[in-house]
N, C-alpha and C positions, 0 to 999 in steps of 0.2 A: 180504510180509518182504525184509528186505534187510540185508547184513551185508557186512562190510569186511575184506578182510585183507591184511597187508602183503608183499610177495613182490619180486622183483627179475628183471631182465634185466640183458645184458651188450653193452657195446661194446667191444673189446678187453678188456684189463682194467678198465674202467672199470664200476663197479657202479650201475645207475640203477635208482632205487624205480619199482615198479609197484603202482598200488590197484587190487587185486582185487575186484570189486563183486559180490555174489549177491545175484540177486532170485526170488522163487518168487513167483508171483502168477498168479490164476485165467485160464483159456483153455484151448485144448488141449495136451494131454501134447506139450512140446519141450524139447528140451534144445539150447540155443543157445551159442556161444560167441563173441564180436566182440572186436574191439580189434588187428587185426592179428597173429592167432595164425599162427604156422607151421603145417606138417603135423602135427607131433610133439603140438602143445597141441590140434589139433583133434581129433587121435585119444585125447586123455585122457579123452573123454567114455564111451567104453567100457571104460577101465581103472576110473575111477571108479565108475561103475556096478555094475559087477562086486566091486568093494573094498569098498562098503557093502553091497553084499549080502551079502558074506562074514561081515557082521557080525549078519545075520538081519534086515538091514531092506531097506526097499524106496524108492527115490524117490518121491517124492509125484506123484500122475498129474495135475500140474499145469505151467505153463510155466516152465522153469529157464533165466535170463537170465544169463549172466557175462560182464562188462565189464574188459577190464583197460585201464586207465588209466594214461598218457595213450595217446588212439587213434589217432595218428599215429605211433607208435614200435613197430617191427617187435619182436616178441615169441617169440624162440625158445628150444626145449628141454623136455625132460620134467620139468623141476623144479618146474613148474607144476600137477603131479597133485596133490601134499600142500595146498597151498593152495586148489584148485578143493573138493577134497572136505570140508574144514576149513569152507569159506565154506558149504557145503551143510548141513553139520552143523549148524553154528550156526544155519542158519535154520530148521533143522527141531527146534532145542531141544535137540539132544542134547548140545553145548558151548557153554556161556555166551559169548554174543559179545564181554563185557566181558573175558574172560580172555584172549583172542585179542589185542587191539588192541595190546599192549606186544611182539609178537612180531615176527619176520620169518620166515617158512614156505619152505621146500624142500623138494623131493623125489619121487622117481618112486614109483608105486604098481604093485604086483603084482596080481594078478584076486585074491589072496587075502590082500588089504590089507597085505601085508607092506611095507615103505618101503624102497626100492632104492637104493642110492648116485648119484649126480648129480655134475656137472662145477661146481667154482668154489665149494665151502663153504667154503674158507680165505676169498677176500677178500669175501664177503659176511659172514662171521663180523667181519672187521674192519670193516665196512661198519657191522654194527651195533652193534660196539662204539665207534665215531664217532659215531653219531645215538643213543645210550642207549636200543638196543632189545635184548632177548634175540633168540632163535635158536633155531628147531625145524628138526630136520635127521636124515638117517637116522642109526642107531645107530653103523655101522661108520665112520661120519665124525666121532663126536663127540671122537675125538681130535686128529683134524685141525683142528675148531673151535677146540678149547681153545688151540692154540698163539697164537692170536690175542689172547689176555688176557681176553677176555668169560667173566665169570661166569655170567652167566642162558642156559644151554644146555640145551635139552630134546632127545636125542638117543633115539628111540623106534625100535624095531624093527618097529613094526606100529601100524595106527590101534587097534586095539583098546585096547593098552598106553597110547597117548596120550590116549584117551578117558577112561580109568581115573584117568589123570596128574591132569587138568583136573578131574576129578568128586572127587579126592581119597581115591578107593579104596586106590591102590597109587601112590606116587611115585617117579619116576625119579630116581637118583641124578646129578649133575653129573658129566661126562665129565672126563678128565685127560689132559695130554698124553703120549703114549707116550716112553719113553728110547730115545735112538736107537740103534740096532744098532752094533756094533764095525764100524770098516771094513774093508773087505776088503783081503788082504795079500798075494793070492797072485800079485800082479804085481810085479816088483822090477827096479829096474834091473841088478843084479849077474847078472840073467840075460843080458845082452847079452856076448857077446864080441867082443872089440875095438871098433870104432869110436867110440874116443875124443874124436875133434873133434867128432862128433855128439854125444856126450854133453855133453859141453862148452857144445856149442850150445844144446841142450834147457836146461840148467842157467840159461844167460843169458835163454833165453825165459821160462822159468818166475819168475827174480827180477824183469822188469821186464814181464811179460805182453804180450811180442811176437810177432807172429804170424812163419812159420817153413814153408821150404819146401825140402824133402828131395827130392834128385835122386841117382838110383843105379839098377843093374842089379836085374833080380827077385831076389828073394831075398836082399837083402843087408842087411834087418833094419829097413826103414824102417817098415812098420807096427807091428811090434813096439817098436820105439823110442816111435811116438806114442801107443802103448797104454799105455806107462809114466808119460806125461809126468803124469797125475792122482795118481801116488804120489809124485813130488817137489814138486808144487803145496802151497800152504798151505791150512790148513781154510779155511772159508766163516766169516766173520764173522757174527754174528745177523742183522745186518740183510740180507746177501745172500743168507741161508739162506732169511727169510722172502721176498724178492723173488723168489729163485728158485722157490720153492715156490707162491706166486700162479698163475706163469705155467704150471705145470705140473697145476696145481689145473684150471685155466681148460680146460688141453687134455684133463685128465682122464687125466694120465697119471703123477701123484701116488700114490706106494705107500702101505701101509696105516699106517706109521706118522706119517705125518700132515705130515712136512716133510722137505726134502731138506737131508741134512747132508754129503754128499760132492757135490764139483764135477761139475757135468754131463761127460758124456763121449758125444757125439754122432756118429757116422761114418754118413752116410745112404751108398747105393750110388750109383754114377755115373750111373745111369739116372734119378736122382729129377728131377721135373720143378722149374719155376721155384716156384709156389704151396707145394711141400712145403717147398721149401730156406728161402725167404724169408718163407711167410706168404700166406694168401689163401684160396681158393677162396669157394664161394658163402656159408659164414657167417665168414668172413675169420678163421679161426683163426691160432694162432701157428705157424710154421714151426721147419725145424731149426735154424736161427740164433738164435730167441728160446729155444727149448728148450735149448741150449748156452750161455744168457745166464749169465754168471760162471763158465763152464766152457772147456770145448774143442771145438770142431769140427772133426774131422779129415776131410779130402778126400783119400782115395785114388785113385789113376789122375787126377790133376788135369784133363790135356788131354781124357779120355774123357768130359767132362760137358758138357752144351749150354751154347754159347758165351755164350747170351744168359741163361743160369743162374746162370754166374759173375759176368758182367757185372753181375747185381742184386746182387751182394754188397758192389758199390764206395761204396756209399750208407752201409750199415751199418757197414764197416770203420771208416770215418773218424767218423762219427755218434756208434756206440751205440745205435742204434735202426733200427727200419725201420718208416716209413708206408704203411699199405696203404690205397688207394683203389677201392672199389668203387662202383657204382649206388647200391646202397641203403645202404651204412655206409661209414664212414672211421676203421679203427681206429690206433694206434698202440701197437707192442710194442717193451720192451726188447730189444737185441740186442749186450748189451758181452761178446765171446766172443774167444776166442783162438783164429785159425786156422791149421791145423797142415796142411799140405799134401804130398803125396809124389807123385812122379813118374817114370816111365823117361827116360831121355835120347833115346831113341828109341821105335819103336812096335815093334819088337824086343827091346828094351830092351837090345843087345849092342854100342851105339856105343863105341869106342875099344878093343874087342878084337878086334885083325885075323883072328883064328881063328873068330870067330863074326859077326863083322858081315855085315849084307846087303851085296848089291852097289850097293842103292840109294845109301849113305851118301856124302856126308852130306847129300843132298836129303832123305831119308828125315826126317831127324833135324829138320830145319829147317822141314818141313812140320807136323812133330809138336809140335815146341815153339811154331811161331808159331800154336794155336788159343789161347795163353794172351796176352792182351794187356797190351802194356808199363804201362797205368794200373794193372792188377790187379797184376803184379809189384812196380810202385812202390810199392805199400800193405803188400809182404812185409819185413819188418825182416831176416829173416837167409834169405840162402839157401846151402846146403851140400852136399855133394856127398859121397855115401855109397856107397863102392867095396865091391867085394864082399870077403866075410872068406874068408881063405885056410882049407884043410882043416886046416894046422897051427894054427891058433889055434881051429878048433870040435873039434880033440881034445884043449885044455887042459882042465882043469876049471875049474868055476866061480870068478868072477876079478872084479876090479874093486869100486868101490864100491856099497853098496848104497843105496838109495832115501831111507832116514831120514838117513845123513850128508848126501845131497845136500839133502834138504828142510830140514835144520836152517841149512845156509847161505842158500837160497832166502829162508828166513823171516826171518832175519839182515837180507838186504838189503832184503826189504818193510817191514823195522821202520825201518830207514835213510830209505825214501821215507817213510812214513808222519809220522815225525818230522819230515824235512824240511817236510811239506805243512801241518803244522802251524804250524812256524815263518815260514812263507809265508802265514798264514792261509787257506789251502785246505783246505775241506772237502768238495767233490765228487769228488777223484780220489782214486786207489788204486793206481795203477802209472806209473812212468815213460813207458809208452807212451802215456798219455793226457795229456802235457804239449806244451803249443801256445803260439803267440805270445810274450808279456814274461815270461811264467810259465816257459815253457824257458829262456830266455834267464837267468833269476834264478836257477833251480834247475842249470843245466849251465855254472858258469864254466869256461873254456877258459886253458890255460896259454900261453904265446905260441907257442912250436913246436907245439903241437898244434892251435892256431887255424891256423897257417899249413900244416899237413899238411892239414887237412880241405879249408880253401878250395884249396887247390892241385890237391887231387884231383879235387874238385868241378866244377873250372873245367877240368882236362885229360879228363876223362871225361864232362861235360856233364851232370851230375846235376842233376836237377828239384829246386825248391825244397823238395818233399816230400821226395825221398829225403836233400838234405842234412839236413832236419830231423829224419827218423827214424834218420839215421846218428848225430844228436848224442844222440837219445835211448836209442840203443844204447850208445852208449859211458859215457853216464851210469847206466845198469844196469853195465855191466863194471867200473868206478870204485866202485859199490856193492857190488861182489860182493867187492871189495879194500879196502873200507871206506876210499875215499880221499874228501876232500871236492871238491877239483879235478878235474878230465879230465885227464889227462896223454897225453903222446903217443903212449905204449903201449896207452892205452885206444882211442882214436882209430883208430891201425894194426890193433888186432882190429876193431874195428867195421866198418871199410872191408874187411876181408878176407872179410867176410860179404854184401858187395854184390855179388857173382858172380850171372849170373842163370842159365845153363844151360850144363855142359861143353859146348867145341866138339870138333869131329871131329880 
């Protein structure tokens, strides 16, 4: 007998169809899986055998052959367990073959027949919706699949429940999307005492999606400021939430709610390897920059990262995606993130404080700062100094604006940008930080004195073309925060004040 089950495999975020064919024929008892399976699929034979035995059945004493077509495509993942078991059960006459033809199946099996959660349910549900098929998936991930808009979803807790559903003994109800949880509000900008200049820079960065570098001594509040940036960012749009959730679904980091409703905030340790940061490894999985898509990537102690790892950020910072090429695969992941970095002015962190500075200053500071290349610094729009806060300021009560007030101004500036893009006929941009070429010139009209100031400064300080245009984008955001249609001299002056690199001794 021969049965066919629809399932999938992944290449990055791309969902590729797999035709799983099961044949039970006469011959010596044997269980073979062919079609370039990885180790997890090869081991599924024992899980499937035990899961079927838990139903009170035993595999037929015949030759069982599983073919994963197309045979030249590498298949990876434990989600092939369920389609293999369904194919065998349909060959044995337990489940009618025609009942399964309109479904894509995926799920891992426990030895007791339970169906365990797997990665990638959301993108597979979206693929099933596009191809007019249903989906069979683990019960815990039914809510995740429901966010795709697919109506025909069977989310089963175990094999016996799934068999009873297809036999009509007890029907499974369609899952529903779970409502989003209330966003966490325990981090607020009003917790930060002092640092008004840094708060202003964070507001500008949030309004325009700009990258930011904070330089200051240890304990000045750099990490505290960065952790509160998500509290002033606008909420994810439905399209951004779906796109972000697809990445986390493939990576296996999606929460049980089924969708990411808050902007990601990723803060990898400085000993992170290049593949863990940009993506890669044997299976070309998404890295931290893709998991931070539509959110924030915070790199604390920036010079302590491996230099090659930092240089790998240059392409995604410009293009908004990362291309991972390996011998057996080539995957492209979106990586439109906002880079927030922090560093000390030198290794001891006390540069500029005569009482505490080490005797090797300023040579120590120059060596420490030189670990970050000029091209990478050139891609960071805002460079600010974060000085130490005085004890007198720390002793004061809670003061300053809260996150909600700042967030309202950020949302208003984003709405201005959105309206401008619509008027220019642009649909693929969302922030000023993405403006390029002719579109930048149309979106950022300069007053004559503002243009003179920018050109004079760029010529005198040898700004690169990239730094020139990034300054113009930054000034456009500052003007939007003040609801100004044209860029004035004061906007250019403030934008140029953020072109500092690192403090000198």
